[in-house]
N, CA, C and O atoms as a Maestro MAE file, in Angstrom:
{
 s_m_m2io_version
 :::
 2.0.0
}

f_m_ct {
 s_m_title
 :::
 protein
 m_atom[280] {
  # First column is atom index #
  i_m_mmod_type
  r_m_x_coord
  r_m_y_coord
  r_m_z_coord
  i_m_residue_number
  s_m_chain_name
  s_m_pdb_residue_name
  s_m_pdb_atom_name
  i_m_atomic_number
  :::
  1 25 1.477 33.485 8.160 1 A "MET " " N  " 7
  2 3 1.066 32.390 7.445 1 A "MET " " CA " 6
  3 2 2.497 31.441 6.976 1 A "MET " " C  " 6
  4 15 3.661 31.833 6.880 1 A "MET " " O  " 8
  5 25 1.901 30.009 6.724 2 A "ILE " " N  " 7
  6 3 3.061 29.378 6.676 2 A "ILE " " CA " 6
  7 2 2.662 28.448 4.851 2 A "ILE " " C  " 6
  8 15 1.802 27.602 4.604 2 A "ILE " " O  " 8
  9 25 3.687 29.079 3.942 3 A "ILE " " N  " 7
  10 3 3.591 28.448 2.586 3 A "ILE " " CA " 6
  11 2 4.408 27.111 2.389 3 A "ILE " " C  " 6
  12 15 5.628 27.195 2.249 3 A "ILE " " O  " 8
  13 25 3.756 25.831 2.372 4 A "THR " " N  " 7
  14 3 5.124 24.917 2.208 4 A "THR " " CA " 6
  15 2 4.975 24.645 0.628 4 A "THR " " C  " 6
  16 15 3.905 24.625 0.019 4 A "THR " " O  " 8
  17 25 6.270 24.439 0.076 5 A "SER " " N  " 7
  18 3 6.451 23.874 -1.612 5 A "SER " " CA " 6
  19 2 7.029 22.697 -1.438 5 A "SER " " C  " 6
  20 15 8.188 22.788 -1.034 5 A "SER " " O  " 8
  21 25 6.420 21.059 -1.686 6 A "VAL " " N  " 7
  22 3 6.646 20.148 -1.734 6 A "VAL " " CA " 6
  23 2 7.846 19.641 -2.996 6 A "VAL " " C  " 6
  24 15 7.857 20.675 -3.664 6 A "VAL " " O  " 8
  25 25 8.539 18.975 -3.488 7 A "LYS " " N  " 7
  26 3 9.110 18.516 -4.786 7 A "LYS " " CA " 6
  27 2 9.502 17.091 -4.441 7 A "LYS " " C  " 6
  28 15 9.876 16.692 -3.338 7 A "LYS " " O  " 8
  29 25 9.352 16.347 -5.618 8 A "LYS " " N  " 7
  30 3 9.201 14.795 -5.488 8 A "LYS " " CA " 6
  31 2 10.140 14.956 -6.752 8 A "LYS " " C  " 6
  32 15 9.889 15.693 -7.705 8 A "LYS " " O  " 8
  33 25 11.238 14.171 -6.617 9 A "GLN " " N  " 7
  34 3 12.186 13.717 -8.257 9 A "GLN " " CA " 6
  35 2 12.359 12.378 -7.731 9 A "GLN " " C  " 6
  36 15 12.031 12.001 -6.606 9 A "GLN " " O  " 8
  37 25 13.024 11.541 -8.853 10 A "LYS " " N  " 7
  38 3 14.242 10.520 -8.464 10 A "LYS " " CA " 6
  39 2 15.509 10.736 -8.796 10 A "LYS " " C  " 6
  40 15 15.960 11.520 -9.631 10 A "LYS " " O  " 8
  41 25 16.297 9.665 -7.780 11 A "GLY " " N  " 7
  42 3 17.409 9.900 -7.633 11 A "GLY " " CA " 6
  43 2 18.558 10.479 -9.058 11 A "GLY " " C  " 6
  44 15 19.688 10.951 -8.935 11 A "GLY " " O  " 8
  45 25 17.993 10.298 -9.986 12 A "TYR " " N  " 7
  46 3 18.750 10.375 -10.976 12 A "TYR " " CA " 6
  47 2 18.292 11.918 -11.510 12 A "TYR " " C  " 6
  48 15 19.033 12.645 -12.171 12 A "TYR " " O  " 8
  49 25 16.944 12.257 -11.092 13 A "GLU " " N  " 7
  50 3 16.875 13.508 -11.712 13 A "GLU " " CA " 6
  51 2 17.462 14.446 -10.748 13 A "GLU " " C  " 6
  52 15 17.504 15.620 -11.115 13 A "GLU " " O  " 8
  53 25 17.896 14.174 -9.653 14 A "PHE " " N  " 7
  54 3 18.735 14.945 -7.903 14 A "PHE " " CA " 6
  55 2 19.540 15.149 -9.190 14 A "PHE " " C  " 6
  56 15 19.361 16.126 -9.917 14 A "PHE " " O  " 8
  57 25 20.866 13.716 -9.560 15 A "THR " " N  " 7
  58 3 21.923 13.342 -9.381 15 A "THR " " CA " 6
  59 2 22.599 14.444 -10.966 15 A "THR " " C  " 6
  60 15 23.784 14.681 -11.200 15 A "THR " " O  " 8
  61 25 21.149 15.003 -11.955 16 A "ARG " " N  " 7
  62 3 21.350 16.085 -12.660 16 A "ARG " " CA " 6
  63 2 21.171 17.032 -12.261 16 A "ARG " " C  " 6
  64 15 21.475 18.144 -12.693 16 A "ARG " " O  " 8
  65 25 20.673 16.742 -11.415 17 A "GLU " " N  " 7
  66 3 20.788 18.888 -11.115 17 A "GLU " " CA " 6
  67 2 21.961 18.960 -10.122 17 A "GLU " " C  " 6
  68 15 22.632 19.949 -9.827 17 A "GLU " " O  " 8
  69 25 22.069 17.613 -9.641 18 A "MET " " N  " 7
  70 3 23.945 18.449 -8.983 18 A "MET " " CA " 6
  71 2 24.609 18.654 -9.835 18 A "MET " " C  " 6
  72 15 25.001 19.814 -9.961 18 A "MET " " O  " 8
  73 25 25.174 17.328 -11.103 19 A "LYS " " N  " 7
  74 3 25.818 18.085 -12.058 19 A "LYS " " CA " 6
  75 2 25.813 19.253 -13.154 19 A "LYS " " C  " 6
  76 15 26.744 19.723 -13.807 19 A "LYS " " O  " 8
  77 25 24.278 19.598 -13.128 20 A "GLU " " N  " 7
  78 3 24.253 21.207 -13.313 20 A "GLU " " CA " 6
  79 2 24.810 22.175 -12.322 20 A "GLU " " C  " 6
  80 15 25.333 23.207 -12.743 20 A "GLU " " O  " 8
  81 25 24.772 22.037 -11.599 21 A "LYS " " N  " 7
  82 3 25.024 23.054 -10.291 21 A "LYS " " CA " 6
  83 2 26.724 22.802 -10.086 21 A "LYS " " C  " 6
  84 15 27.453 23.732 -10.432 21 A "LYS " " O  " 8
  85 25 27.090 22.077 -9.760 22 A "TYR " " N  " 7
  86 3 28.639 21.535 -9.371 22 A "TYR " " CA " 6
  87 2 29.800 20.948 -10.322 22 A "TYR " " C  " 6
  88 15 31.024 20.975 -10.190 22 A "TYR " " O  " 8
  89 25 28.869 20.336 -11.461 23 A "GLY " " N  " 7
  90 3 29.898 19.632 -12.386 23 A "GLY " " CA " 6
  91 2 30.492 18.474 -11.848 23 A "GLY " " C  " 6
  92 15 30.684 17.647 -12.738 23 A "GLY " " O  " 8
  93 25 30.838 18.116 -10.797 24 A "SER " " N  " 7
  94 3 30.803 16.710 -10.631 24 A "SER " " CA " 6
  95 2 30.898 16.685 -9.213 24 A "SER " " C  " 6
  96 15 30.846 17.749 -8.597 24 A "SER " " O  " 8
  97 25 31.035 15.574 -8.607 25 A "ILE " " N  " 7
  98 3 31.049 15.329 -7.369 25 A "ILE " " CA " 6
  99 2 32.457 15.801 -6.383 25 A "ILE " " C  " 6
  100 15 32.531 16.235 -5.233 25 A "ILE " " O  " 8
  101 25 33.791 15.400 -7.720 26 A "GLU " " N  " 7
  102 3 35.030 15.851 -7.060 26 A "GLU " " CA " 6
  103 2 35.118 17.639 -6.616 26 A "GLU " " C  " 6
  104 15 35.473 18.140 -5.549 26 A "GLU " " O  " 8
  105 25 34.539 18.456 -8.175 27 A "ASN " " N  " 7
  106 3 34.381 19.635 -7.688 27 A "ASN " " CA " 6
  107 2 33.573 20.103 -6.716 27 A "ASN " " C  " 6
  108 15 33.975 21.080 -6.084 27 A "ASN " " O  " 8
  109 25 32.343 19.548 -6.404 28 A "LEU " " N  " 7
  110 3 31.730 19.533 -5.244 28 A "LEU " " CA " 6
  111 2 32.177 19.665 -3.797 28 A "LEU " " C  " 6
  112 15 31.827 20.427 -2.895 28 A "LEU " " O  " 8
  113 25 33.427 18.274 -3.896 29 A "ASP " " N  " 7
  114 3 33.967 17.990 -2.140 29 A "ASP " " CA " 6
  115 2 35.320 19.215 -2.152 29 A "ASP " " C  " 6
  116 15 35.927 19.549 -1.134 29 A "ASP " " O  " 8
  117 25 35.552 19.675 -3.344 30 A "GLU " " N  " 7
  118 3 36.912 20.679 -3.538 30 A "GLU " " CA " 6
  119 2 36.165 21.665 -2.818 30 A "GLU " " C  " 6
  120 15 36.654 22.091 -1.772 30 A "GLU " " O  " 8
  121 25 34.669 22.249 -3.347 31 A "LEU " " N  " 7
  122 3 34.552 23.344 -2.838 31 A "LEU " " CA " 6
  123 2 33.980 23.991 -1.420 31 A "LEU " " C  " 6
  124 15 33.960 25.128 -0.947 31 A "LEU " " O  " 8
  125 25 33.372 22.237 -0.839 32 A "PHE " " N  " 7
  126 3 32.997 22.555 0.321 32 A "PHE " " CA " 6
  127 2 34.315 22.399 0.947 32 A "PHE " " C  " 6
  128 15 34.197 23.270 1.808 32 A "PHE " " O  " 8
  129 25 35.217 22.022 1.086 33 A "GLN " " N  " 7
  130 3 36.575 21.730 1.524 33 A "GLN " " CA " 6
  131 2 36.844 22.900 1.915 33 A "GLN " " C  " 6
  132 15 37.384 23.239 2.968 33 A "GLN " " O  " 8
  133 25 36.392 23.658 0.898 34 A "LYS " " N  " 7
  134 3 36.880 25.303 1.098 34 A "LYS " " CA " 6
  135 2 36.363 26.239 2.030 34 A "LYS " " C  " 6
  136 15 36.801 27.181 2.690 34 A "LYS " " O  " 8
  137 25 35.039 25.525 1.820 35 A "SER " " N  " 7
  138 3 34.453 26.703 2.150 35 A "SER " " CA " 6
  139 2 33.356 26.074 3.646 35 A "SER " " C  " 6
  140 15 32.683 26.752 4.423 35 A "SER " " O  " 8
  141 25 33.541 24.634 3.599 36 A "ASN " " N  " 7
  142 3 32.609 24.210 5.382 36 A "ASN " " CA " 6
  143 2 31.391 24.456 4.833 36 A "ASN " " C  " 6
  144 15 30.676 24.229 5.809 36 A "ASN " " O  " 8
  145 25 30.615 24.780 3.905 37 A "ASN " " N  " 7
  146 3 29.247 25.385 3.716 37 A "ASN " " CA " 6
  147 2 28.479 23.962 4.126 37 A "ASN " " C  " 6
  148 15 28.734 22.883 3.590 37 A "ASN " " O  " 8
  149 25 27.580 24.144 5.081 38 A "MET " " N  " 7
  150 3 27.137 23.042 5.164 38 A "MET " " CA " 6
  151 2 25.948 22.239 3.927 38 A "MET " " C  " 6
  152 15 25.686 21.071 3.641 38 A "MET " " O  " 8
  153 25 25.545 23.372 3.527 39 A "LYS " " N  " 7
  154 3 24.613 23.046 2.384 39 A "LYS " " CA " 6
  155 2 25.112 22.607 1.313 39 A "LYS " " C  " 6
  156 15 24.327 22.236 0.440 39 A "LYS " " O  " 8
  157 25 26.337 22.536 1.110 40 A "MET " " N  " 7
  158 3 27.251 22.050 0.112 40 A "MET " " CA " 6
  159 2 28.003 20.250 0.403 40 A "MET " " C  " 6
  160 15 28.600 19.470 -0.339 40 A "MET " " O  " 8
  161 25 27.483 20.186 2.156 41 A "TYR " " N  " 7
  162 3 27.583 18.686 2.825 41 A "TYR " " CA " 6
  163 2 26.473 18.396 2.411 41 A "TYR " " C  " 6
  164 15 26.420 17.364 1.743 41 A "TYR " " O  " 8
  165 25 25.250 19.125 2.622 42 A "VAL " " N  " 7
  166 3 24.134 17.753 2.502 42 A "VAL " " CA " 6
  167 2 24.168 17.608 1.401 42 A "VAL " " C  " 6
  168 15 23.957 16.428 1.120 42 A "VAL " " O  " 8
  169 25 24.368 18.359 0.373 43 A "ASP " " N  " 7
  170 3 24.177 17.861 -1.430 43 A "ASP " " CA " 6
  171 2 25.536 16.905 -1.437 43 A "ASP " " C  " 6
  172 15 25.312 15.760 -1.830 43 A "ASP " " O  " 8
  173 25 26.380 17.082 -1.209 44 A "LEU " " N  " 7
  174 3 27.365 16.250 -1.343 44 A "LEU " " CA " 6
  175 2 27.101 14.708 -0.420 44 A "LEU " " C  " 6
  176 15 27.753 13.680 -0.603 44 A "LEU " " O  " 8
  177 25 26.443 14.812 0.172 45 A "ARG " " N  " 7
  178 3 26.395 13.432 0.889 45 A "ARG " " CA " 6
  179 2 25.014 12.978 -0.005 45 A "ARG " " C  " 6
  180 15 25.049 11.808 -0.385 45 A "ARG " " O  " 8
  181 25 24.204 13.500 -0.261 46 A "ASN " " N  " 7
  182 3 22.853 13.325 -1.301 46 A "ASN " " CA " 6
  183 2 23.477 12.539 -2.360 46 A "ASN " " C  " 6
  184 15 23.498 11.311 -2.432 46 A "ASN " " O  " 8
  185 25 24.148 13.651 -3.437 47 A "TRP " " N  " 7
  186 3 24.689 12.777 -4.930 47 A "TRP " " CA " 6
  187 2 25.545 11.744 -4.226 47 A "TRP " " C  " 6
  188 15 25.869 10.745 -4.870 47 A "TRP " " O  " 8
  189 25 25.900 11.865 -3.114 48 A "ARG " " N  " 7
  190 3 27.282 10.236 -3.664 48 A "ARG " " CA " 6
  191 2 26.270 8.737 -2.866 48 A "ARG " " C  " 6
  192 15 26.592 7.555 -2.743 48 A "ARG " " O  " 8
  193 25 24.872 9.554 -2.419 49 A "TYR " " N  " 7
  194 3 23.727 7.913 -2.106 49 A "TYR " " CA " 6
  195 2 23.352 7.964 -2.874 49 A "TYR " " C  " 6
  196 15 23.345 6.780 -3.208 49 A "TYR " " O  " 8
  197 25 22.459 9.045 -4.450 50 A "TYR " " N  " 7
  198 3 21.653 8.799 -4.942 50 A "TYR " " CA " 6
  199 2 22.447 8.182 -6.389 50 A "TYR " " C  " 6
  200 15 21.906 7.558 -7.302 50 A "TYR " " O  " 8
  201 25 23.852 8.565 -6.270 51 A "GLU " " N  " 7
  202 3 24.511 8.097 -7.295 51 A "GLU " " CA " 6
  203 2 24.176 6.257 -7.618 51 A "GLU " " C  " 6
  204 15 24.005 5.637 -8.667 51 A "GLU " " O  " 8
  205 25 24.191 5.891 -6.360 52 A "THR " " N  " 7
  206 3 23.908 4.127 -6.084 52 A "THR " " CA " 6
  207 2 22.137 3.953 -6.701 52 A "THR " " C  " 6
  208 15 21.726 3.113 -7.502 52 A "THR " " O  " 8
  209 25 21.158 5.318 -5.840 53 A "HIS " " N  " 7
  210 3 19.836 4.900 -6.024 53 A "HIS " " CA " 6
  211 2 19.057 5.653 -6.625 53 A "HIS " " C  " 6
  212 15 18.194 6.289 -6.021 53 A "HIS " " O  " 8
  213 25 19.233 5.717 -7.989 54 A "LEU " " N  " 7
  214 3 19.069 6.571 -8.900 54 A "LEU " " CA " 6
  215 2 17.475 6.543 -9.484 54 A "LEU " " C  " 6
  216 15 16.972 7.495 -10.081 54 A "LEU " " O  " 8
  217 25 16.768 5.241 -9.191 55 A "ASN " " N  " 7
  218 3 15.374 4.982 -8.927 55 A "ASN " " CA " 6
  219 2 14.762 5.422 -7.475 55 A "ASN " " C  " 6
  220 15 13.541 5.290 -7.399 55 A "ASN " " O  " 8
  221 25 15.158 5.722 -6.780 56 A "GLU " " N  " 7
  222 3 14.527 5.818 -5.520 56 A "GLU " " CA " 6
  223 2 13.721 7.554 -5.568 56 A "GLU " " C  " 6
  224 15 13.896 8.631 -6.137 56 A "GLU " " O  " 8
  225 25 12.953 7.040 -4.748 57 A "GLU " " N  " 7
  226 3 11.936 8.690 -4.493 57 A "GLU " " CA " 6
  227 2 12.052 9.692 -3.755 57 A "GLU " " C  " 6
  228 15 11.533 9.588 -2.644 57 A "GLU " " O  " 8
  229 25 12.701 10.889 -4.070 58 A "ILE " " N  " 7
  230 3 12.797 12.257 -2.888 58 A "ILE " " CA " 6
  231 2 12.065 12.587 -3.233 58 A "ILE " " C  " 6
  232 15 11.554 12.635 -4.352 58 A "ILE " " O  " 8
  233 25 11.559 13.310 -1.078 59 A "GLU " " N  " 7
  234 3 10.620 14.548 -1.311 59 A "GLU " " CA " 6
  235 2 10.774 15.233 -0.385 59 A "GLU " " C  " 6
  236 15 10.617 15.030 0.819 59 A "GLU " " O  " 8
  237 25 11.214 16.398 -1.158 60 A "THR " " N  " 7
  238 3 11.997 17.555 -0.152 60 A "THR " " CA " 6
  239 2 10.557 18.802 -0.198 60 A "THR " " C  " 6
  240 15 9.592 19.068 -0.914 60 A "THR " " O  " 8
  241 25 11.043 19.158 0.748 61 A "SER " " N  " 7
  242 3 9.496 20.734 0.830 61 A "SER " " CA " 6
  243 2 10.634 21.783 1.865 61 A "SER " " C  " 6
  244 15 11.594 21.512 2.587 61 A "SER " " O  " 8
  245 25 10.389 22.232 1.731 62 A "GLU " " N  " 7
  246 3 10.553 23.986 2.055 62 A "GLU " " CA " 6
  247 2 9.445 25.032 2.607 62 A "GLU " " C  " 6
  248 15 8.466 25.352 1.932 62 A "GLU " " O  " 8
  249 25 9.606 25.343 3.419 63 A "SER " " N  " 7
  250 3 8.542 26.579 4.217 63 A "SER " " CA " 6
  251 2 8.848 27.854 4.307 63 A "SER " " C  " 6
  252 15 9.966 28.277 4.601 63 A "SER " " O  " 8
  253 25 7.642 28.682 4.000 64 A "ILE " " N  " 7
  254 3 8.074 30.159 4.045 64 A "ILE " " CA " 6
  255 2 7.467 30.301 5.255 64 A "ILE " " C  " 6
  256 15 6.685 29.474 5.725 64 A "ILE " " O  " 8
  257 25 7.905 31.651 5.948 65 A "VAL " " N  " 7
  258 3 6.638 31.775 6.702 65 A "VAL " " CA " 6
  259 2 6.530 33.295 7.187 65 A "VAL " " C  " 6
  260 15 7.310 33.893 7.927 65 A "VAL " " O  " 8
  261 25 5.380 33.759 6.589 66 A "LEU " " N  " 7
  262 3 5.066 34.984 6.151 66 A "LEU " " CA " 6
  263 2 4.718 36.082 7.783 66 A "LEU " " C  " 6
  264 15 4.057 35.580 8.693 66 A "LEU " " O  " 8
  265 25 5.166 37.272 7.881 67 A "ASN " " N  " 7
  266 3 4.166 37.877 8.948 67 A "ASN " " CA " 6
  267 2 3.141 38.770 8.155 67 A "ASN " " C  " 6
  268 15 3.503 39.353 7.133 67 A "ASN " " O  " 8
  269 25 1.963 38.862 8.596 68 A "ASN " " N  " 7
  270 3 1.068 39.758 8.102 68 A "ASN " " CA " 6
  271 2 0.839 40.824 9.244 68 A "ASN " " C  " 6
  272 15 0.338 40.556 10.336 68 A "ASN " " O  " 8
  273 25 1.214 41.891 8.900 69 A "HIS " " N  " 7
  274 3 0.798 42.934 9.446 69 A "HIS " " CA " 6
  275 2 -0.278 43.764 9.135 69 A "HIS " " C  " 6
  276 15 -0.232 44.554 8.192 69 A "HIS " " O  " 8
  277 25 -1.532 43.595 10.088 70 A "CYS " " N  " 7
  278 3 -2.500 43.802 9.294 70 A "CYS " " CA " 6
  279 2 -2.846 45.056 10.704 70 A "CYS " " C  " 6
  280 15 -3.832 45.791 10.649 70 A "CYS " " O  " 8
  :::
 }
 m_bond[279] {
  # First column is bond index #
  i_m_from
  i_m_to
  i_m_order
  :::
  1 1 2 1
  2 2 3 1
  3 3 4 2
  4 3 5 1
  5 5 6 1
  6 6 7 1
  7 7 8 2
  8 7 9 1
  9 9 10 1
  10 10 11 1
  11 11 12 2
  12 11 13 1
  13 13 14 1
  14 14 15 1
  15 15 16 2
  16 15 17 1
  17 17 18 1
  18 18 19 1
  19 19 20 2
  20 19 21 1
  21 21 22 1
  22 22 23 1
  23 23 24 2
  24 23 25 1
  25 25 26 1
  26 26 27 1
  27 27 28 2
  28 27 29 1
  29 29 30 1
  30 30 31 1
  31 31 32 2
  32 31 33 1
  33 33 34 1
  34 34 35 1
  35 35 36 2
  36 35 37 1
  37 37 38 1
  38 38 39 1
  39 39 40 2
  40 39 41 1
  41 41 42 1
  42 42 43 1
  43 43 44 2
  44 43 45 1
  45 45 46 1
  46 46 47 1
  47 47 48 2
  48 47 49 1
  49 49 50 1
  50 50 51 1
  51 51 52 2
  52 51 53 1
  53 53 54 1
  54 54 55 1
  55 55 56 2
  56 55 57 1
  57 57 58 1
  58 58 59 1
  59 59 60 2
  60 59 61 1
  61 61 62 1
  62 62 63 1
  63 63 64 2
  64 63 65 1
  65 65 66 1
  66 66 67 1
  67 67 68 2
  68 67 69 1
  69 69 70 1
  70 70 71 1
  71 71 72 2
  72 71 73 1
  73 73 74 1
  74 74 75 1
  75 75 76 2
  76 75 77 1
  77 77 78 1
  78 78 79 1
  79 79 80 2
  80 79 81 1
  81 81 82 1
  82 82 83 1
  83 83 84 2
  84 83 85 1
  85 85 86 1
  86 86 87 1
  87 87 88 2
  88 87 89 1
  89 89 90 1
  90 90 91 1
  91 91 92 2
  92 91 93 1
  93 93 94 1
  94 94 95 1
  95 95 96 2
  96 95 97 1
  97 97 98 1
  98 98 99 1
  99 99 100 2
  100 99 101 1
  101 101 102 1
  102 102 103 1
  103 103 104 2
  104 103 105 1
  105 105 106 1
  106 106 107 1
  107 107 108 2
  108 107 109 1
  109 109 110 1
  110 110 111 1
  111 111 112 2
  112 111 113 1
  113 113 114 1
  114 114 115 1
  115 115 116 2
  116 115 117 1
  117 117 118 1
  118 118 119 1
  119 119 120 2
  120 119 121 1
  121 121 122 1
  122 122 123 1
  123 123 124 2
  124 123 125 1
  125 125 126 1
  126 126 127 1
  127 127 128 2
  128 127 129 1
  129 129 130 1
  130 130 131 1
  131 131 132 2
  132 131 133 1
  133 133 134 1
  134 134 135 1
  135 135 136 2
  136 135 137 1
  137 137 138 1
  138 138 139 1
  139 139 140 2
  140 139 141 1
  141 141 142 1
  142 142 143 1
  143 143 144 2
  144 143 145 1
  145 145 146 1
  146 146 147 1
  147 147 148 2
  148 147 149 1
  149 149 150 1
  150 150 151 1
  151 151 152 2
  152 151 153 1
  153 153 154 1
  154 154 155 1
  155 155 156 2
  156 155 157 1
  157 157 158 1
  158 158 159 1
  159 159 160 2
  160 159 161 1
  161 161 162 1
  162 162 163 1
  163 163 164 2
  164 163 165 1
  165 165 166 1
  166 166 167 1
  167 167 168 2
  168 167 169 1
  169 169 170 1
  170 170 171 1
  171 171 172 2
  172 171 173 1
  173 173 174 1
  174 174 175 1
  175 175 176 2
  176 175 177 1
  177 177 178 1
  178 178 179 1
  179 179 180 2
  180 179 181 1
  181 181 182 1
  182 182 183 1
  183 183 184 2
  184 183 185 1
  185 185 186 1
  186 186 187 1
  187 187 188 2
  188 187 189 1
  189 189 190 1
  190 190 191 1
  191 191 192 2
  192 191 193 1
  193 193 194 1
  194 194 195 1
  195 195 196 2
  196 195 197 1
  197 197 198 1
  198 198 199 1
  199 199 200 2
  200 199 201 1
  201 201 202 1
  202 202 203 1
  203 203 204 2
  204 203 205 1
  205 205 206 1
  206 206 207 1
  207 207 208 2
  208 207 209 1
  209 209 210 1
  210 210 211 1
  211 211 212 2
  212 211 213 1
  213 213 214 1
  214 214 215 1
  215 215 216 2
  216 215 217 1
  217 217 218 1
  218 218 219 1
  219 219 220 2
  220 219 221 1
  221 221 222 1
  222 222 223 1
  223 223 224 2
  224 223 225 1
  225 225 226 1
  226 226 227 1
  227 227 228 2
  228 227 229 1
  229 229 230 1
  230 230 231 1
  231 231 232 2
  232 231 233 1
  233 233 234 1
  234 234 235 1
  235 235 236 2
  236 235 237 1
  237 237 238 1
  238 238 239 1
  239 239 240 2
  240 239 241 1
  241 241 242 1
  242 242 243 1
  243 243 244 2
  244 243 245 1
  245 245 246 1
  246 246 247 1
  247 247 248 2
  248 247 249 1
  249 249 250 1
  250 250 251 1
  251 251 252 2
  252 251 253 1
  253 253 254 1
  254 254 255 1
  255 255 256 2
  256 255 257 1
  257 257 258 1
  258 258 259 1
  259 259 260 2
  260 259 261 1
  261 261 262 1
  262 262 263 1
  263 263 264 2
  264 263 265 1
  265 265 266 1
  266 266 267 1
  267 267 268 2
  268 267 269 1
  269 269 270 1
  270 270 271 1
  271 271 272 2
  272 271 273 1
  273 273 274 1
  274 274 275 1
  275 275 276 2
  276 275 277 1
  277 277 278 1
  278 278 279 1
  279 279 280 2
  :::
 }
}
């Protein structure tokens, strides 16, 4: 079975979440440089983009695959 969660939000909501999570773009950039974590890289690029596209809608999805052993 596959379960998919879809989240819609505006750019300003996304940037607010990033500020709560990382504090600042500069802090996130520093963390990424030290860790080379690709999730941080994606967050950093998206944050920079949505800083100037605050009203643009973002749709993200996450899927979970469950193995049913019956």
